[in-house]
Backbone as CSV, one residue per row, in Angstrom:
resi,resn,N_x,N_y,N_z,CA_x,CA_y,CA_z,C_x,C_y,C_z
1,UNK,78.603,103.577,93.682,79.859,103.114,94.280,79.617,104.210,95.597
2,UNK,79.785,104.529,96.805,79.944,105.350,98.367,78.896,104.973,98.854
3,UNK,78.359,105.497,100.025,77.627,105.421,101.263,76.303,106.251,101.663
4,UNK,75.242,105.974,103.010,73.958,106.657,103.140,72.801,107.024,103.958
5,UNK,71.374,107.891,104.687,69.817,107.889,104.621,69.318,109.516,104.448
6,UNK,67.958,109.638,104.840,67.699,111.171,103.824,66.679,112.152,104.331
7,UNK,66.898,113.438,103.876,65.861,114.360,105.009,65.780,115.464,104.022
8,UNK,65.401,116.663,104.157,65.108,117.804,103.560,66.086,118.856,103.157
9,UNK,66.090,118.981,101.926,67.403,120.074,102.283,67.311,121.127,100.629
10,UNK,68.169,122.285,100.729,67.977,122.860,99.722,69.270,122.656,98.290
11,UNK,69.806,121.528,98.921,70.799,121.200,97.673,70.451,121.339,96.407
12,UNK,68.994,120.651,95.926,68.870,120.411,94.676,68.535,121.813,94.197
13,UNK,68.372,123.264,94.782,68.288,124.316,94.385,69.468,124.811,93.774
14,UNK,70.895,124.342,94.426,72.141,124.898,93.976,72.255,124.076,92.773
15,UNK,72.116,122.928,93.081,72.561,122.104,91.374,71.809,122.357,90.339
16,UNK,70.467,122.639,90.320,69.296,123.229,89.407,70.076,124.735,88.796
17,UNK,70.807,125.405,89.514,71.224,126.500,89.236,72.397,126.900,88.180
18,UNK,73.555,125.387,88.586,74.239,125.348,88.281,74.280,125.287,86.790
19,UNK,73.361,124.263,86.298,73.150,123.337,85.266,72.095,123.547,84.114
20,UNK,72.128,124.143,83.442,70.269,123.826,82.475,70.256,122.759,81.997
21,UNK,69.232,122.404,81.794,68.306,121.220,81.114,68.760,121.174,79.553
22,UNK,69.647,120.238,79.247,69.613,120.109,77.824,68.431,120.050,77.213
23,UNK,68.463,120.415,75.639,67.105,120.285,75.119,66.870,118.950,74.841
24,UNK,67.390,118.002,75.001,67.233,116.539,74.528,66.358,116.121,75.934
25,UNK,66.430,116.284,77.154,66.034,116.003,78.170,64.305,116.810,77.916
26,UNK,63.250,115.980,77.714,62.200,117.224,78.001,61.484,117.107,79.269
27,UNK,61.868,116.382,80.279,61.562,116.472,81.459,62.803,116.457,82.357
28,UNK,63.173,117.132,83.151,64.108,117.005,84.030,63.980,116.002,85.524
29,UNK,65.342,115.646,85.744,64.600,114.792,87.186,63.816,115.877,88.322
30,UNK,62.819,115.128,88.682,62.096,115.952,89.673,62.662,115.812,91.193
31,UNK,63.984,115.900,91.086,64.407,116.024,92.317,63.784,116.422,93.790
32,UNK,63.478,115.416,94.761,62.779,115.729,95.979,63.921,115.849,97.139
33,UNK,63.624,116.766,98.080,64.496,117.159,98.995,64.125,117.023,100.358
34,UNK,62.914,116.268,100.481,62.446,116.145,101.873,62.343,114.354,102.109
35,UNK,63.082,113.776,102.891,62.993,112.538,103.253,62.097,111.876,103.146
36,UNK,61.252,112.075,104.612,59.692,111.542,104.783,59.184,111.595,103.691
37,UNK,59.004,112.881,103.306,57.971,112.659,101.789,58.621,112.090,100.376
38,UNK,59.602,111.816,100.638,60.176,110.780,99.368,59.992,109.229,99.644
39,UNK,60.278,109.049,100.951,59.919,107.334,101.116,58.651,107.213,101.381
40,UNK,57.275,108.033,101.766,56.516,107.830,101.899,56.006,107.664,100.267
41,UNK,56.409,108.340,99.335,56.126,108.355,97.951,56.711,107.060,97.305
42,UNK,57.842,106.708,97.998,58.526,105.537,97.121,57.400,104.077,97.963
43,UNK,56.848,104.030,99.213,56.394,103.354,99.501,54.995,103.150,98.673
44,UNK,54.268,104.147,98.746,53.145,104.501,97.825,53.265,103.843,96.680
45,UNK,54.205,103.885,95.844,54.335,103.662,94.537,55.105,102.487,94.240
46,UNK,55.640,101.996,95.306,56.319,100.769,95.219,57.756,100.652,94.428
47,UNK,58.431,101.998,94.562,59.591,102.357,93.843,60.738,102.507,94.410
48,UNK,61.903,102.135,94.416,63.079,102.046,94.873,63.525,104.012,94.966
49,UNK,64.096,103.840,96.145,64.877,105.429,96.098,66.345,105.558,95.192
50,UNK,66.542,106.644,94.545,67.752,107.054,94.357,68.344,108.179,95.166
51,UNK,69.084,108.225,95.943,69.774,109.067,97.193,70.988,109.628,96.801
52,UNK,71.017,110.788,96.282,72.588,111.472,96.051,72.698,112.436,96.839
53,UNK,73.967,112.196,97.580,74.328,112.722,98.752,75.474,113.659,98.404
54,UNK,75.495,115.098,98.268,76.757,115.866,98.004,77.089,117.013,98.533
55,UNK,77.776,118.084,98.546,78.165,119.048,99.042,78.139,120.396,98.136
56,UNK,77.927,121.525,98.457,77.785,122.795,97.653,79.110,122.949,96.676
57,UNK,80.349,123.015,97.814,81.002,123.165,97.109,81.711,121.922,95.860
58,UNK,81.265,120.619,95.683,81.825,119.397,95.211,81.914,119.719,93.904
59,UNK,83.184,119.564,93.423,83.406,119.893,91.588,82.850,118.238,91.128
60,UNK,82.881,117.264,91.924,82.214,116.183,91.201,81.052,116.092,91.268
61,UNK,80.330,116.895,92.192,78.919,116.827,92.139,78.320,117.645,90.789
62,UNK,78.905,118.593,90.703,78.726,119.682,89.806,78.492,118.700,88.352
63,UNK,79.788,118.231,88.179,79.886,117.246,86.805,79.074,116.106,86.683
64,UNK,78.930,115.666,87.855,77.570,114.422,87.978,76.051,115.073,87.464
65,UNK,75.799,116.188,88.008,74.823,117.343,87.664,74.254,117.529,86.205
66,UNK,75.837,118.147,85.799,75.850,119.082,84.275,75.728,117.867,83.577
67,UNK,76.593,116.675,83.779,77.198,115.786,82.759,75.878,114.485,82.875
68,UNK,76.197,113.805,83.670,75.253,112.388,83.989,73.809,112.498,83.790
69,UNK,73.591,113.754,84.570,72.202,113.809,85.307,71.184,114.365,84.259
70,UNK,72.430,115.052,82.931,71.532,116.046,82.084,71.393,115.180,80.652
71,UNK,72.020,113.875,80.818,72.110,113.051,79.718,70.651,112.261,79.559
72,UNK,70.049,112.768,78.501,68.270,112.211,78.128,68.013,110.921,78.393
73,UNK,68.908,109.980,78.028,68.632,108.519,78.820,68.755,108.259,79.924
74,UNK,69.690,109.085,81.164,69.767,109.033,82.003,68.535,109.633,82.939
75,UNK,67.905,110.841,82.269,66.950,111.607,82.961,65.620,110.546,82.570
76,UNK,65.716,109.776,81.564,64.009,108.708,81.196,64.499,107.691,82.420
77,UNK,65.668,106.976,82.394,65.747,106.189,83.265,65.500,106.291,84.639
78,UNK,66.136,107.424,85.246,65.693,107.644,86.627,64.389,108.093,86.817
79,UNK,63.552,108.605,85.954,62.213,109.010,86.272,61.530,108.048,85.792
80,UNK,61.753,107.159,85.139,60.602,105.775,84.953,61.257,104.833,86.290
81,UNK,62.261,104.705,87.103,62.705,103.826,87.856,62.896,104.041,89.213
82,UNK,62.780,105.532,89.497,63.316,105.674,90.905,62.373,106.942,91.433
83,UNK,62.146,107.010,92.671,62.010,108.052,93.334,63.175,109.224,93.521
84,UNK,64.043,110.166,93.152,65.112,110.511,93.123,65.038,111.869,94.254
85,UNK,65.942,111.315,95.089,66.135,112.410,95.852,67.635,112.928,96.376
86,UNK,67.674,114.280,96.863,69.028,114.932,96.958,69.278,115.352,98.296
87,UNK,70.851,115.206,99.150,70.807,115.412,100.204,72.188,116.219,100.061
88,UNK,71.814,117.682,100.767,72.802,118.296,101.082,73.805,118.330,102.306
89,UNK,74.799,117.752,102.427,75.424,117.483,103.301,76.437,118.206,104.264
90,UNK,76.092,119.535,103.195,76.947,120.645,103.986,75.586,121.316,104.829
91,UNK,74.461,121.038,104.908,73.256,121.412,105.601,72.829,120.481,106.340
92,UNK,73.063,119.385,106.144,72.480,118.146,107.065,73.842,116.966,107.207
93,UNK,75.133,117.776,107.584,76.410,116.717,108.019,75.572,115.442,108.852
94,UNK,75.281,115.938,109.943,74.501,114.919,110.700,74.139,113.481,109.775
95,UNK,73.411,114.080,108.712,72.573,112.564,108.160,74.016,111.719,107.203
96,UNK,74.729,112.752,106.523,76.263,111.816,105.959,76.760,111.548,107.192
97,UNK,77.312,111.808,108.444,78.074,110.952,108.920,76.882,109.846,109.425
98,UNK,75.907,109.998,109.810,75.035,108.450,110.177,75.301,107.565,108.887
99,UNK,75.183,108.084,107.614,75.525,107.053,106.560,77.143,106.882,106.305
100,UNK,77.645,107.272,107.058,79.047,106.852,106.778,79.764,107.660,105.423
101,UNK,79.108,108.626,104.956,79.010,108.971,103.651,80.726,110.028,103.677
102,UNK,81.677,109.325,103.227,82.714,110.588,103.512,83.573,111.344,101.826
103,UNK,82.845,110.716,100.855,83.089,111.013,99.326,82.071,111.527,98.883
104,UNK,82.108,112.441,97.977,81.021,113.210,97.361,81.341,113.338,96.344
105,UNK,80.347,112.850,95.142,78.864,112.599,95.450,78.882,111.193,95.859
106,UNK,78.105,110.459,96.418,77.864,109.306,96.745,76.291,109.224,96.547
107,UNK,75.884,108.471,95.629,74.605,107.746,95.274,74.214,106.290,96.091
108,UNK,73.101,106.228,96.417,72.756,105.072,96.973,71.550,104.670,96.445
109,UNK,71.202,103.481,96.294,69.953,102.779,95.567,69.447,102.060,96.813
110,UNK,68.164,102.412,97.155,67.831,101.948,98.506,66.361,101.334,98.071
111,UNK,65.662,100.520,98.421,64.433,99.945,98.264,63.244,100.910,98.903
112,UNK,62.007,100.776,98.747,61.206,101.732,99.501,60.779,101.626,100.905
113,UNK,61.311,100.525,101.004,61.588,100.252,102.772,62.723,100.912,103.168
114,UNK,63.905,101.794,102.503,64.789,102.186,103.340,66.388,101.399,103.143
115,UNK,65.973,100.105,102.936,67.321,99.246,102.822,68.295,99.465,101.645
116,UNK,69.233,99.734,101.650,70.146,100.220,100.774,70.972,98.788,99.827
117,UNK,70.706,98.870,98.742,71.111,97.540,97.930,72.229,97.816,96.861
118,UNK,72.774,99.574,96.862,74.187,99.614,96.154,74.647,100.971,96.292
119,UNK,75.794,100.835,95.678,76.573,102.449,96.123,76.971,102.736,94.977
120,UNK,76.852,104.100,94.459,77.822,104.509,93.640,78.641,105.728,94.128
121,UNK,79.761,105.546,94.024,80.831,106.898,94.306,81.248,107.298,93.443
122,UNK,81.299,108.857,94.045,81.855,109.554,92.983,81.489,109.663,91.954
123,UNK,81.625,110.786,90.896,81.456,110.959,89.398,81.704,109.577,88.700
124,UNK,79.948,109.282,87.922,80.285,108.304,87.043,79.576,108.977,85.682
125,UNK,80.218,108.580,84.440,79.677,108.802,83.417,78.558,108.218,83.152
126,UNK,77.604,108.595,82.176,76.003,107.988,81.840,76.058,106.673,81.600
127,UNK,76.776,105.998,80.867,77.101,104.544,80.724,77.039,103.836,82.094
128,UNK,78.354,104.125,82.878,78.525,103.677,84.161,77.788,103.531,85.128
129,UNK,77.240,104.800,84.882,75.904,104.907,86.147,74.888,104.155,85.788
130,UNK,74.328,104.112,84.495,73.451,103.129,84.347,73.726,101.743,84.293
131,UNK,74.743,101.133,84.329,75.352,99.948,84.301,74.930,99.585,85.857
132,UNK,75.756,100.288,86.787,75.843,100.014,88.274,74.603,100.043,88.961
133,UNK,73.757,101.107,88.091,72.095,101.268,88.868,71.394,100.156,88.639
134,UNK,71.597,99.399,87.686,70.680,98.482,86.885,71.237,96.925,87.908
135,UNK,72.527,97.035,88.099,72.887,95.817,88.752,72.666,95.975,90.165
136,UNK,72.133,97.168,90.925,71.860,97.312,92.263,70.170,96.923,92.197
137,UNK,69.314,97.258,90.978,67.669,97.007,90.925,67.794,95.694,91.020
138,UNK,68.683,94.705,90.270,68.477,93.478,90.015,68.852,92.525,91.542
139,UNK,69.353,93.249,92.424,69.413,92.319,93.576,68.248,92.316,94.401
140,UNK,67.081,93.806,94.182,66.284,93.864,94.643,65.507,92.554,94.875
141,UNK,64.701,92.246,95.642,63.779,91.443,96.295,62.361,91.908,95.349
142,UNK,61.203,91.072,95.087,60.007,91.313,94.544,59.188,92.079,95.750
143,UNK,58.718,93.654,95.335,58.395,94.357,96.529,57.550,93.550,97.526
144,UNK,57.472,93.743,98.784,56.923,92.876,99.837,56.822,94.477,100.900
145,UNK,55.323,94.257,101.387,54.964,94.948,102.595,56.565,95.306,103.737
146,UNK,56.554,96.793,103.620,57.614,97.341,104.912,57.651,96.854,105.706
147,UNK,59.008,96.165,106.471,58.964,95.708,107.581,59.587,97.146,108.805
148,UNK,59.711,98.037,108.180,60.461,99.076,109.026,58.947,99.980,109.526
149,UNK,59.130,100.435,110.573,58.033,101.556,111.065,57.934,102.775,109.975
150,UNK,56.858,103.275,110.169,56.934,104.356,108.778,57.402,105.404,110.091
151,UNK,57.776,106.547,109.059,58.386,107.762,109.985,57.317,108.807,109.929
152,UNK,56.807,109.113,110.722,55.879,110.537,110.609,56.690,111.406,110.214
153,UNK,56.153,112.461,108.880,56.688,113.669,108.565,57.463,114.365,109.292
154,UNK,57.128,114.505,110.693,57.492,115.556,111.301,58.502,115.055,111.894
155,UNK,58.771,113.849,112.316,59.976,113.410,113.084,61.227,113.057,112.272
156,UNK,62.258,113.543,112.648,63.278,112.910,111.828,63.596,111.453,111.653
157,UNK,63.902,111.428,110.136,63.796,109.805,110.050,64.759,109.309,110.650
158,UNK,64.538,107.794,110.967,65.645,106.768,111.562,66.258,106.412,110.403
159,UNK,67.643,106.307,110.261,68.711,105.969,109.442,69.087,104.442,109.279
160,UNK,69.004,104.142,108.143,69.507,102.655,107.936,70.643,102.629,107.249
161,UNK,71.753,102.182,108.031,73.367,102.283,107.858,73.437,101.216,107.183
162,UNK,73.682,101.021,106.060,74.076,100.107,105.282,75.543,99.670,105.182
163,UNK,75.735,98.465,104.950,77.274,97.337,105.192,77.399,97.337,103.805
164,UNK,78.701,97.255,103.654,79.658,97.216,102.594,80.679,96.182,102.439
165,UNK,80.807,95.222,101.714,81.622,94.258,101.709,83.011,94.438,101.358
166,UNK,84.122,94.262,101.631,85.486,94.361,101.468,85.757,94.478,99.856
167,UNK,85.091,93.243,99.571,85.349,93.250,97.830,84.647,94.304,97.148
168,UNK,83.394,94.751,97.406,82.697,95.859,96.931,83.531,97.047,96.928
169,UNK,84.093,97.360,98.271,85.318,98.376,98.627,86.157,98.508,97.680
170,UNK,86.824,97.223,97.282,88.046,97.232,96.681,87.630,97.335,95.486
171,UNK,86.539,97.154,94.854,85.793,97.406,93.119,85.636,98.964,93.125
172,UNK,85.143,99.398,94.158,85.309,101.373,93.963,86.387,101.631,94.200
173,UNK,87.635,101.113,94.926,88.652,101.623,94.704,89.610,101.601,93.592
174,UNK,89.303,100.180,92.822,89.975,99.850,91.518,89.394,100.869,90.597
175,UNK,88.146,101.345,90.552,87.235,102.130,89.660,88.094,103.793,89.918
176,UNK,88.356,103.721,91.127,88.531,105.488,91.273,90.268,105.271,90.744
177,UNK,90.930,104.297,90.706,92.306,104.247,90.349,92.423,104.393,88.860
178,UNK,91.429,103.680,88.040,91.279,103.630,86.434,90.914,104.978,86.387
179,UNK,90.198,105.743,86.946,89.577,107.164,86.449,90.364,108.133,87.003
180,UNK,91.647,108.011,87.742,92.482,109.062,88.240,92.060,109.656,89.321
181,UNK,90.938,109.150,90.081,90.511,109.587,91.152,91.420,108.886,92.431
182,UNK,92.463,109.153,92.463,93.303,108.742,93.392,93.552,108.927,94.622
183,UNK,93.078,109.945,95.218,92.571,110.412,96.630,91.658,109.149,97.275
184,UNK,90.587,109.458,96.345,89.680,108.340,96.693,89.997,106.916,96.683
185,UNK,90.551,106.747,95.804,91.485,105.249,95.774,92.185,104.909,97.210
186,UNK,92.810,106.124,97.674,93.682,105.689,98.598,92.824,105.536,99.845
187,UNK,91.545,106.352,99.932,90.562,106.384,101.195,89.835,105.159,101.102
188,UNK,89.470,104.703,100.154,88.894,103.121,99.716,89.761,102.297,100.444
189,UNK,91.036,102.137,99.861,91.829,101.159,100.850,92.511,101.145,102.204
190,UNK,92.324,102.424,102.491,92.216,102.415,103.934,91.344,102.173,104.784
191,UNK,89.904,102.277,104.046,88.770,101.968,105.115,88.988,100.147,104.928
192,UNK,89.104,99.609,103.803,89.342,97.978,103.735,90.444,97.656,104.983
193,UNK,91.774,98.007,105.009,92.690,97.966,105.639,92.377,98.333,107.334
194,UNK,91.140,99.252,107.780,91.038,99.463,108.779,89.739,98.685,109.343
195,UNK,88.925,98.379,108.335,87.584,97.528,108.600,87.645,96.222,108.010
196,UNK,88.454,95.777,107.473,88.285,94.257,107.157,90.004,93.771,106.826
197,UNK,90.524,94.257,108.257,92.061,93.946,107.969,92.227,92.091,107.846
198,UNK,91.372,91.181,108.652,91.465,89.540,108.406,90.841,89.039,106.782
199,UNK,90.322,90.305,105.868,89.867,89.508,104.925,91.009,89.545,103.878
200,UNK,90.413,88.416,103.012,91.768,88.218,102.079,91.753,89.510,100.959
201,UNK,90.669,90.024,100.936,90.903,91.187,100.196,91.733,92.280,100.432
202,UNK,91.836,92.283,101.606,92.601,93.478,102.209,94.196,93.545,101.783
203,UNK,94.702,92.152,101.460,95.755,92.216,100.797,95.681,92.925,99.313
204,UNK,94.767,92.690,98.468,94.547,93.197,97.091,94.479,95.040,97.282
205,UNK,93.929,95.134,98.609,93.640,96.460,98.914,95.364,97.339,98.942
206,UNK,95.625,96.234,99.614,97.093,96.764,100.212,98.364,97.027,99.061
207,UNK,98.018,96.115,98.174,98.914,96.025,97.075,98.603,97.082,96.146
208,UNK,97.138,97.473,95.562,96.637,98.696,95.070,97.066,99.869,95.592
209,UNK,97.315,99.933,97.263,97.665,101.417,97.603,99.024,101.436,97.168
210,UNK,99.481,100.427,97.178,101.371,100.189,97.274,101.813,100.627,95.797
211,UNK,100.866,100.280,94.834,101.309,100.544,93.484,100.978,102.063,93.178
212,UNK,100.033,102.701,93.501,99.645,103.970,93.944,100.691,105.042,94.530
213,UNK,101.355,104.595,95.828,102.541,105.269,96.169,103.698,105.114,95.604
214,UNK,103.904,103.872,94.751,105.286,104.028,94.101,105.530,104.803,93.182
215,UNK,104.355,105.258,92.753,104.295,106.281,91.323,104.573,108.043,91.904
216,UNK,105.275,108.421,92.009,105.565,109.631,92.840,104.286,110.847,91.971
217,UNK,104.141,110.558,90.714,103.069,111.485,89.850,101.803,111.241,90.470
218,UNK,101.361,110.247,90.350,100.267,109.446,90.885,100.332,110.282,92.503
219,UNK,100.735,109.697,93.376,100.699,110.224,94.576,100.519,111.389,95.238
220,UNK,101.899,112.198,94.074,101.283,113.696,94.108,99.861,114.363,93.700
221,UNK,99.476,113.828,92.491,98.012,113.759,92.112,96.902,113.749,93.329
222,UNK,97.318,112.133,93.897,96.254,112.115,95.198,96.526,113.048,95.933
223,UNK,97.348,113.331,96.378,97.486,114.210,97.811,96.784,115.655,97.104
224,UNK,96.824,116.333,95.836,96.367,117.427,95.792,95.066,117.374,95.573
225,UNK,94.315,116.185,95.200,93.117,115.906,95.043,92.177,116.082,96.591
226,UNK,93.213,115.264,97.559,92.748,115.418,98.935,92.731,116.797,99.595
227,UNK,93.728,116.994,99.024,94.020,118.991,99.656,92.811,119.429,99.007
228,UNK,92.505,119.536,97.968,91.595,120.294,97.158,89.983,120.215,97.983
229,UNK,89.819,119.031,97.668,88.424,118.876,98.637,88.691,119.224,99.810
230,UNK,89.827,118.897,100.886,89.692,119.658,101.911,89.813,121.142,102.292
231,UNK,90.529,121.588,101.242,90.446,123.246,101.172,88.726,123.589,100.790
232,UNK,87.896,122.744,100.156,86.548,123.189,99.757,85.805,123.255,101.013
233,UNK,85.923,121.970,101.689,85.200,121.785,102.879,85.636,123.113,104.172
234,UNK,87.147,123.416,104.056,87.424,124.761,104.759,86.741,125.861,104.360
235,UNK,86.608,126.049,103.226,86.158,127.137,102.122,84.421,127.427,102.953
236,UNK,83.765,126.058,102.804,82.479,126.075,103.370,81.872,126.311,104.814
237,UNK,83.133,125.939,105.474,82.927,126.080,106.891,82.981,127.627,107.138
238,UNK,84.084,128.086,106.563,84.494,129.502,106.919,83.191,130.540,106.238
239,UNK,82.688,130.302,105.184,81.414,130.502,104.835,80.272,130.847,105.874
240,UNK,80.212,129.547,106.477,79.568,129.240,107.430,79.502,130.209,108.816
241,UNK,80.634,130.404,109.117,81.280,130.854,110.288,81.131,132.492,109.849
242,UNK,81.045,132.904,108.766,80.526,134.053,108.307,79.047,134.671,108.383
243,UNK,78.264,133.751,107.957,77.240,133.757,108.031,76.397,133.944,109.649
244,UNK,77.385,133.546,110.750,77.145,133.449,111.769,77.560,134.654,112.895
245,UNK,77.897,135.705,111.887,78.879,136.452,112.560,80.136,135.988,113.574
246,UNK,81.022,134.848,113.095,82.171,134.693,113.738,83.417,134.833,112.836
247,UNK,83.833,136.080,112.914,85.012,136.429,112.006,86.417,135.464,112.299
248,UNK,86.612,135.402,113.682,87.960,134.815,114.236,87.772,133.728,113.123
249,UNK,86.795,132.657,113.858,86.650,131.206,112.954,86.563,131.384,111.624
250,UNK,86.009,132.102,111.094,85.763,132.292,109.202,87.263,132.491,108.867
251,UNK,88.192,133.153,109.485,89.445,133.551,109.017,90.242,132.610,109.194
252,UNK,89.992,131.646,110.434,91.102,130.663,110.532,90.576,129.616,109.729
253,UNK,89.551,129.516,109.031,89.125,128.761,107.776,89.821,128.993,106.303
254,UNK,89.665,130.213,106.137,90.058,130.770,104.914,91.666,130.390,105.014
255,UNK,92.438,130.642,106.002,93.894,130.653,106.567,94.178,129.429,106.055
256,UNK,93.101,128.434,106.472,93.716,126.731,106.072,93.570,126.649,104.868
257,UNK,92.601,127.045,103.860,92.269,126.952,102.680,94.090,127.117,102.377
258,UNK,94.466,128.485,102.417,95.657,128.876,101.811,96.980,128.196,102.029
259,UNK,96.889,127.441,103.260,97.669,126.388,103.676,97.648,125.059,102.912
260,UNK,96.548,124.861,102.832,96.318,123.157,102.484,96.532,123.417,100.629
261,UNK,96.119,124.345,100.399,96.037,124.306,98.689,96.301,125.725,98.185
262,UNK,97.508,126.165,98.315,97.780,127.237,97.871,97.638,127.844,96.599
263,UNK,97.592,126.728,95.580,97.536,126.926,94.391,96.606,126.184,93.879
264,UNK,95.509,125.969,94.687,94.012,125.478,94.325,93.238,126.755,93.689
265,UNK,91.978,125.970,93.518,91.201,126.710,93.167,90.408,127.768,93.924
266,UNK,90.671,127.092,95.206,89.794,127.738,96.252,90.603,128.985,96.964
267,UNK,92.036,128.963,96.552,92.842,129.892,97.374,92.635,131.425,96.975
268,UNK,92.345,131.537,95.698,91.993,132.935,95.436,90.996,133.605,96.141
269,UNK,89.795,132.889,96.117,88.600,133.433,96.999,88.658,133.352,98.240
270,UNK,89.794,132.265,99.097,89.650,132.296,100.221,90.868,133.674,100.800
271,UNK,91.772,134.026,99.700,92.661,134.787,99.914,92.061,136.223,99.874
272,UNK,91.062,136.327,99.321,89.982,137.639,99.039,89.452,137.870,100.104
273,UNK,88.661,136.766,101.020,87.553,136.586,101.947,88.538,136.825,102.896
274,UNK,89.864,136.394,103.225,90.897,136.495,104.429,91.043,138.288,104.708
275,UNK,91.552,138.580,103.364,91.857,140.080,103.149,91.017,140.917,103.874
276,UNK,89.865,140.773,103.418,88.499,141.717,103.771,88.378,141.801,105.620
277,UNK,88.498,140.164,105.916,88.214,139.964,107.444,89.788,140.928,108.115
278,UNK,90.557,140.888,107.555,91.489,141.442,108.414,91.807,142.974,108.740
279,UNK,91.079,143.241,107.331,90.886,144.652,106.959,90.017,145.439,107.742
280,UNK,88.686,144.518,108.196,87.451,145.145,108.919,87.692,144.600,110.419
281,UNK,88.521,143.649,110.663,88.649,143.205,112.082,89.883,143.184,112.929
282,UNK,90.002,144.446,113.570,91.625,144.701,114.056,92.337,143.661,114.780
283,UNK,91.489,142.858,115.278,92.427,141.377,115.983,92.932,140.628,115.237
284,UNK,92.459,140.538,113.818,93.253,139.644,113.035,94.061,139.993,112.030
285,UNK,94.637,141.340,112.642,95.925,141.745,111.827,97.076,141.230,111.792
286,UNK,97.423,140.154,112.726,98.381,139.554,112.858,98.264,138.373,112.128
287,UNK,97.485,138.198,111.252,97.472,137.020,110.564,98.283,136.905,109.558
288,UNK,98.630,138.018,109.103,99.382,138.251,107.725,100.690,139.125,107.944
């Protein structure tokens, strides 16, 4: 489901710390974190790439790691069929932007030449992940010599920006709707409206969005999901400003978290950090 290209990151380290490999999986997925090396390996072995793009504070990224990528059958499937690669959008936002990724996690199935053949957007349980991955693999041609220039390891890789049809996006929107990822559903519908206004599928997307918006409980859940995700992003940004010694900018981000999702899971941590900053930086005392 979602969007894609690739480079070195420390994303895998965080995900590995979050969840231990279950006893049923003898060999965990050996995630690569360097795009040029992974691309070179994929070309040498004539295997496709499985590219997972996420962020450090993404709840569904952790769920995908701890559940789907810990499933013994998925571990065996990924190890046999792909060169697996993880990209941390928190550390490499340019990559995520170039890939047009706005939903985390996003998994992309790419040929060894870098061409994208399918997207898996958001969290998917093991059976759905396997089904959608296999469908993408079936669309790949028999391996041919790469037509793209090889990327030297020292150079930042060129990005192959994929295209998605309106119908593919609508399928992602419907899946998000039925799995209660309603904020994501609205985003897909909006992308269809903006990018495929003249496509017949746009009407179906409009009806799906209208159905969601007509239900106050569903719309409230969608708003909360979007707010919580935005809050997570602002929290991560605040942490980044702190690391750079920018207390004022960090405080503004933590304050934004509290305003976006005062009852969300990030509120307590953001409030604690903001309290410390206000106590330690005199010019911030007017914030509360």
